[in-house]
N, C-alpha and C positions, 0 to 999 in steps of 0.2 A: 688708205684712209681719204676721203674724197678733201679736196681741197676748195679754199674757204670760197673762191670763186663759185666754185661748183657746188656749196654748199649754199650759197646767199641766192644764184640763181633758180638750184629748187625751194628755196625758200618764199623769193617772188612771185612764180609760179602756183604754188600753196597760197600766199597770199592773197590772189585773184579767185582761189576757189573759198574762201574765207571769211573776206572782206566786211559781208552784208553783217551789219551787229545784232538782229534781232528776226525770229523766225514768226513772226507772230500770222506771215500772209503764206509762210509753206506749207502744203501738204506733205505728209508721214511717205513708207512708200508702199504701205496699204494699200495707196489708192491704184495701183497699179495695173490692178485686175478691171475695174472700171473705166480707165483712162484707154486699157486696151480697144474695150469693147465699143468706146466712141470712136475711133478708129477705122472701124472697119465698113466705112461710109465708102462709097467705088473711088479711086484714086483722083479722077478728074472732078470731081466735086471736092478732094481734100486739098487741092491746089489751089485753089479758089481763093484770094485774100481779098476778106468784107472789109470794112471802111472802118469796123470797131477793131481788126487786128491790130494793136500797136506794141509796141521792146519797152523793156522795162525802165526806158525812158520817158514813156508816152510817145515816140512818134509812130507813124505807119509805117506799118512792114514794106520795104521794098516789092516790086515786084520780079517774078525770074527773067524779066527784059534790063533789070538795073546788075543780074549776077552774072555778068561776062568775063571784068576784070577786077579781082575779087583780093581786095588786103587780109587775113585776119590776124589781128592783136592779142586774142585769146585761147589757148592751148587746147584747149575743150571744144570751141570750134572748129581749129582744125583739123584735129582727130576727127571729129563726125563730117568735116567735109570729104575728106580722103576715106572714111569707114563708106560713105557714098557717092565715091567712084567720081565724085566732081573735084576732083583738084586739078584737073587741065586749066581750069579757070582762077587759080591762085596765080598772083602774080607779087607775092610779097608775104612775109610774116613779121612778128617780133622775134627779138633775141630768146624769147622764152618759148616759142612753139618751135621742140626738137620731137615731137614722136607724131604720128611713126616716125623711122629714119629718114623717109623719101622726102622728110619736110622738108632738112637739110637743105638741100639741093635748090630751095626756092631763096632769093633775096633777101637779106634780116635787116628790118628796118628801123632797128633799135627796140625803146622799152614797150611794153603791153600800157603800163600805166603811167598818162603822162607822156605818149607820144609824142615824135618828131614829126608836125605836121606837114614842113615840107618836105622832108624825107619820103613821106606815104604819098604825099603830093606827084613828086618827082613820079612813081611808077603807073603812074595814070590809071588810077581805079574809077570803075563805075561805082564800088559798094567798098565799103571797109567796116568790117564786122570787130566788135570790140569787147571787152567786158564792162557791163553797167555798175562801175564805182562814181559816186561824185566827181573826183579827178577827173576822170572822164570828159564830163560835161563840157569845158572847151575845146578838147579837139572837137566832140562830134558838131558841135555851133562854127569850129573851125571849117571843118570839110563840106557843112552842108549851104555855108557861105561859096562856097567856090565849087558847088556845082554834086559836087557824090553824095552818094546815099549812102543812109548809116544803119546800123543795125546792131543795138546795145544789150546785151543778154548775161544775165546772171545767173548762177548755179552755186544753191547752196546746199540742196538735199538731193536724196536721188530723183523725186520727182521731179525735181527742176531740170534735171540733165533728162529725160523722158521727152521735157517740153519744148527742151533745146534743143535736141531732133527732131522732132516732129515740124518745131519754126523754119528749121532750116531745109529739112525737105520741102516745106511750102511753098519756100522763097526758092529754091534751085528748082523747083518743077518736080522733083523725084518724091513725090508724097508715100508712093509705094514702095521705094527703097529706106524710107524715113522708119514705116510699120517692121519692114521686114528687122531693121538692125532694133528696136525698141524693143522686139520681141523676144531676137534672139539673146539681149543684156538680161532680160526680165525673165527670160526662164531658166537663164545660170543661177541666176541669184535665188530664185523661187527652189532649185533643185540643193544649192548649200542650204538655204534653212532650213527644206524638208529633213535634208539627212540630219543636218545638228537635232532638230526637232526630234528625230525618232532615236536618237542615241546618247543623248547627252542632255539627261534628267534637268531642269532650270537650279534646284540648287549646286548641281557641280559645274555650272557654268563659272569661270574664273572672273573674279573681277579684274577690272585693266587701264592702264591709264595708257596714254597716245600723246608723248610729247610732240610738238613740236619747232620748239627753241629750246635753248639751255638757260640761256641766262640774258633779262631773266625768263622763268621757267614761261611758256605758252603752254597748253594742253587743247586738247582737242572736248570739245564742250555738247551742247544737248543739238545746237544748230547743226552742226558738219553731219554730209552724206558720210562722213569716215564716222562717225559714232552711229550712224546706221550699219556699215560695214560689222561693225564692233556685234551688235546684236545679232544678225546675220550668220556672221562668225561663232556664234556660240558665247560669247563675252559680255559683260557687263561693266559699261562705263561708270566709271567712279566720280567723273564729272556730266553725266548723261542732266544732272538736275539743272547745269549750267545754261541757258539758254545760248549764249554768244556760240559762235561757231569755234572762236580757239580764244576761251578767256587768259590771262595772264595771272599765276594762282601764285601761292608763295610754296616753296619747299617744306614747311614745317604744316602745309594744311592737303600735302600729297603725303605726308605721313601721317597726318591722321586720318585718313582713306584708306591710306593701307592696302593701294594696289595688291594683286595677287600677280599680273603679270605685266612690263612694261612693253610697249608696242615698238618697235624701233627700228631703222636701219640700222644694218650692219658698223657704219661707223659712227652713227648716234650711239648705239650701245657701248663703246670703248671708249668714247670721250664720259657718258653715264659713268658706266665704271671705275674711271679715273680720276672720277671729280670727287673733292671730301664732301661739298655740299650735299651732291646727289646723293652718294655710299650711305646718309640719314635713310635716306627711304629704304625699308627691309627688302624689295623686292632686287631693287639695284644691288645694293649689298650681298643680295643671295645669288646672284646672275639670275633672274627667271625674266629673259627677256624673251619675246614670241619675233623675233627676228623676220623682217617684210622688206621687199625688194620695193626703197621710197619712189622708184621711176613707174613701179605698177600701183600706186596708191595713193600716192600726192598729187592727181586733181582726176574731179567726175568724168572721168573719160570714157571710150567705149569697151572698157577694160577693167568696170564695175565691177562684172560678174565673174571674171580670173582674176581681182584685186579681193574680194570674197573668198573665193576658193581656196586662194593660198594663204590669206588670214585662219581660214577653217581648219588647215593643215600643221599651221603652227601651233594654234591652242590646243588642236586637239588630233594627237600624233597620229593617237589610234584609227582615224577615221583617211590618213593616209592615201590610204589605197581605192578607195571607194571615191577619194575626190579630184579625178583626175580625167 
């Protein structure tokens, strides 16, 4: 079973992905094809930033000259930068940035939310990449006063991940690599969805609950990329109608919605199975768990395609041989 410290660290990473409270401005993953088409312009022009380009705090994007000594305090950004082959520019990370494993070789500078400004500035960064949560605005203001560029980005949905990749590709001057990465992730997601659509009729797709915290119960709602992963992998999220990425709900409401499958990591499966409160949920009591690796699904990363594939295998074992 995971230690309490490890569980809190994973929950911290998950909060970075789920802390937005609405999805009114988000586009769903069906926008991928049109967005991919718009990226087909020449690499040189794609790398040019215009004055209208701003991050999720409304600040202008830094140009590539600023991306020389970079501190990344956002696990998604860290993975993308490594995938783009630009990790040699990184001089620090947050405690939560642990993937890929090579990231652990970077100096850890503290929390990703409300970061230690002094510790980050001691790394002499020219650019700090953060998660765009209101709690990080004071840090952004402090870095700006110190003459350090910032880039604040938020990812709630799969479309946001693709945008994140595109922006980092432009800021780092490698838009061609960013397009390749986005195309690869999209292709895997489409492959999983297509396979499910061909072999699993809609009325045979299980209803599912994806709990992310036990007490009080917090679950995945319709505003999260994890809700999208459930749909792609052939399940119906019982809290899809809740626009919050991770709403707090009651066990009584979970029982009322009666999910057929509980999507959890191995440690949480054991915790829920042993909980008298959660055993009121029939799927928990009957051991109907779709067990997932939380290190694969717990953040909107370059592994989104692999996460969808693993989830589909767990939900539909008959497709396992086709999903390799």
